[in-house]
C-alpha positions in Angstrom: 0.0 0.1 0.0 1.5 3.4 -1.1 1.4 6.1 1.7 0.0 8.7 -0.7 -3.0 6.4 -1.4 -3.9 5.8 2.1 -5.9 7.7 4.5 -3.9 8.8 7.6 -5.8 8.5 10.9 -4.7 9.9 14.4 -5.3 6.7 16.6 -3.1 6.7 19.7 -2.8 10.0 22.2 0.3 11.0 23.9 -0.9 9.5 27.2 -1.6 6.3 25.6 1.7 6.0 23.9 3.4 6.9 27.2 1.5 4.2 29.2 2.4 1.7 26.6 6.2 2.3 26.9 6.2 2.6 30.6 4.1 -0.6 30.8 6.3 -2.5 28.4 9.6 -1.5 30.3 7.8 -2.0 33.8 6.7 -5.7 32.9 10.1 -6.6 31.4 11.8 -5.4 34.9 9.0 -7.1 36.9 9.6 -10.4 34.8 13.3 -10.5 34.8 13.6 -9.6 38.7 10.9 -12.2 39.4 12.4 -14.9 37.8 15.5 -14.2 40.0 13.2 -14.0 43.3 11.8 -17.2 42.5 15.1 -18.9 41.7 18.4 -16.9 42.0 20.9 -17.6 39.4 24.7 -16.4 38.8 26.5 -16.6 35.6 29.1 -18.9 37.4 32.9 -18.5 36.3 32.2 -15.9 33.2 30.3 -13.7 35.5 30.0 -13.0 39.3 29.9 -16.2 41.6 27.3 -16.3 44.5 30.2 -16.0 47.0 30.9 -12.4 45.7 27.5 -11.3 44.7 27.2 -9.0 47.8 30.3 -7.1 46.9 28.6 -6.4 43.4 25.4 -5.4 44.7 23.6 -8.5 43.4 21.7 -9.3 46.8 18.3 -10.4 47.1 17.4 -7.5 48.9 18.4 -5.2 45.9 16.6 -7.3 43.4 13.3 -7.3 45.6 13.4 -3.7 45.9 13.8 -3.2 42.3 10.7 -5.6 41.9 8.7 -3.7 44.5 9.5 -0.3 43.0 8.4 -2.0 39.4 5.4 -3.2 41.0 4.1 0.3 42.2 5.1 1.7 38.8 2.9 -0.9 37.3 0.0 0.0 39.6 0.3 3.8 39.0 0.5 3.2 35.1 -2.6 0.8 35.4 -4.5 3.4 37.4 -3.5 5.9 34.6 -4.7 3.8 31.9 -8.2 3.6 33.4 -8.4 7.2 33.8 -7.5 8.2 30.3 -9.9 5.7 29.2 -12.8 7.5 31.2 -11.9 11.0 30.0 -10.8 10.2 26.4 -13.0 8.4 23.7 -9.9 7.6 21.7 -8.4 5.8 24.8 -11.4 3.8 25.6 -10.5 0.0 26.8 -11.0 -2.2 23.7 -13.9 -4.5 24.3 -15.2 -7.4 21.9 -18.4 -6.3 20.3 -20.3 -9.8 20.4 -23.4 -8.4 19.4 -22.1 -6.6 16.3 -21.9 -9.0 13.1 -18.8 -6.9 12.0 -17.0 -8.5 15.0 -17.7 -12.1 13.9 -16.9 -11.0 10.3 -13.6 -9.4 11.3 -12.7 -12.5 13.7 -13.1 -14.9 10.7 -11.1 -12.5 8.5 -8.3 -12.0 11.0 -8.2 -15.9 11.6 -7.8 -16.8 8.1 -5.0 -14.0 7.5 -3.2 -15.4 10.3 -3.4 -18.9 9.2 -2.2 -17.6 5.6 -5.7 -18.8 4.0 -6.5 -15.1 3.2 -4.2 -12.3 1.8 -3.7 -9.4 4.2 -4.8 -6.8 1.6 -8.2 -8.4 1.5 -11.4 -8.2 3.8 -12.4 -5.0 5.8 -10.1 -2.5 7.8 -10.3 -2.3 11.4 -8.8 0.3 13.8 -9.1 -2.5 16.3 -9.4 -5.9 15.0 -11.7 -8.7 16.4 -8.5 -10.6 17.8 -7.4 -7.4 19.6 -10.8 -6.9 21.0 -10.8 -10.4 22.3 -7.5 -10.6 23.8 -6.7 -7.0 25.2 -9.4 -7.2 28.1 -7.8 -10.7 28.9 -4.2 -9.1 29.2 -5.7 -6.0 31.4 -7.2 -8.7 33.7 -4.1 -10.6 33.9 -2.2 -7.3 34.7 -4.8 -6.5 37.2 -4.4 -10.2 38.9 -0.7 -9.6 39.1 -0.9 -6.4 40.8 -3.6 -7.7 43.3 -1.4 -11.1 44.1 1.8 -9.1 44.0 0.6 -6.7 46.7 -1.2 -9.1 48.5 1.9 -11.1 49.0 3.7 -7.8 49.7 1.4 -7.2 52.4 2.2 -10.6 54.2 5.4 -9.2 55.7 3.3 -6.6 57.7 -0.2 -8.4 58.1 -1.5 -5.4 59.7 -0.4 -3.2 57.3 -2.2 -1.1 54.5 -1.6 -3.8 51.5 -2.3 -6.8 53.7 -6.0 -4.9 54.5 -6.3 -4.0 50.7 -5.3 -7.3 49.0 -4.5 -9.7 51.5 -7.9 -11.6 50.9 -6.3 -13.0 47.6 -3.8 -15.0 49.4 -6.3 -16.8 51.5 -9.0 -17.1 48.6 -6.1 -19.0 46.6 -5.2 -21.2 49.7 -2.2 -19.5 51.0 1.2 -17.9 50.0 2.6 -20.6 48.0 -0.3 -21.2 45.5 -0.7 -17.4 45.5 3.1 -17.5 44.3 2.6 -20.2 42.0 -0.7 -18.5 40.4 1.5 -15.0 40.0 4.4 -17.1 38.4 1.9 -18.8 35.7 0.2 -15.7 34.7 3.4 -13.7 34.5 4.4 -16.2 31.8 1.2 -15.9 30.1 1.8 -12.0 29.9 5.3 -12.6 28.5 4.1 -15.1 25.8 1.3 -12.3 25.0 4.1 -9.8 24.5 6.4 -12.0 22.4 3.1 -12.7 20.0 2.3 -9.0 20.1 5.7 -8.1 18.7 5.5 -10.6 16.1 2.2 -9.7 15.0 3.0 -5.7 14.8 6.1 -6.5 13.0 4.3 -8.5 10.6 1.5 -6.2 9.9 4.0 -3.3 9.4 6.4 -5.4 7.1 3.5 -6.6 4.8 0.9 -3.7 4.9 3.4 -0.7 5.7 0.6 0.9 7.4 2.4 2.4 10.4 1.7 -0.4 12.8 4.9 0.1 14.5 5.5 3.7 14.1 2.0 4.5 15.3 3.1 3.9 19.1 5.6 6.7 18.3 3.6 9.3 16.4 0.1 8.1 16.7 -0.7 7.8 13.2 -1.9 4.8 11.0 -2.6 4.3 7.3 -5.6 2.7 5.9 -6.6 2.1 2.3 -10.1 2.4 3.0 -12.4 3.8 5.9 -12.1 1.4 9.0 -15.3 0.0 10.0 -15.0 1.0 13.4 -13.8 4.6 13.1 -16.8 6.0 14.7 -15.4 4.7 18.0 -12.6 7.3 18.2 -14.0 10.1 16.1 
């Protein structure tokens, strides 16, 4: 698709773009430090041995502190995401529109494209395709689950404190700290798997359609060969 023949549409606000990249960096930090906390590792003879880890600042206390700080950032970014969704039509949360025929048509088309049965330049144009509408709400719920379980376990260090009072119930609901830790671990992997697939599909879309799928998260604009079916949702 030639850019001069495409319709340029402003999709992502500055707030949403900032949230996206802050969220990305925060989740990577949480995942890396979380893996270390769950199973501390050192790089052996080519790096820092466990005996000298303290001298290099690689203590469990330091890693946990980074993890907790990133957890606070994730909480703040989640609250920010909810707020901009309330006050900006363009930034509303993407939800599946099961009651609309366009949703099912779009779901069929995007599935056939991912299976390489339909060409990417065929079918209708969507700002938010049916696959994104289906998966993104689950990702938001997964992030919320990670926040609640994370701060729930964090609060166990002070059972009478604020975080234990706010989220401590989740620990007992899931059967104790160990089951909560395992659920926290499994959902973290699901989020990372989603992130890897998300990056793959963004690069795939950009390389095939040249529609600004990748650059839009920097400048806010995407290009469409025809009017998107769901354009009224942001205008």
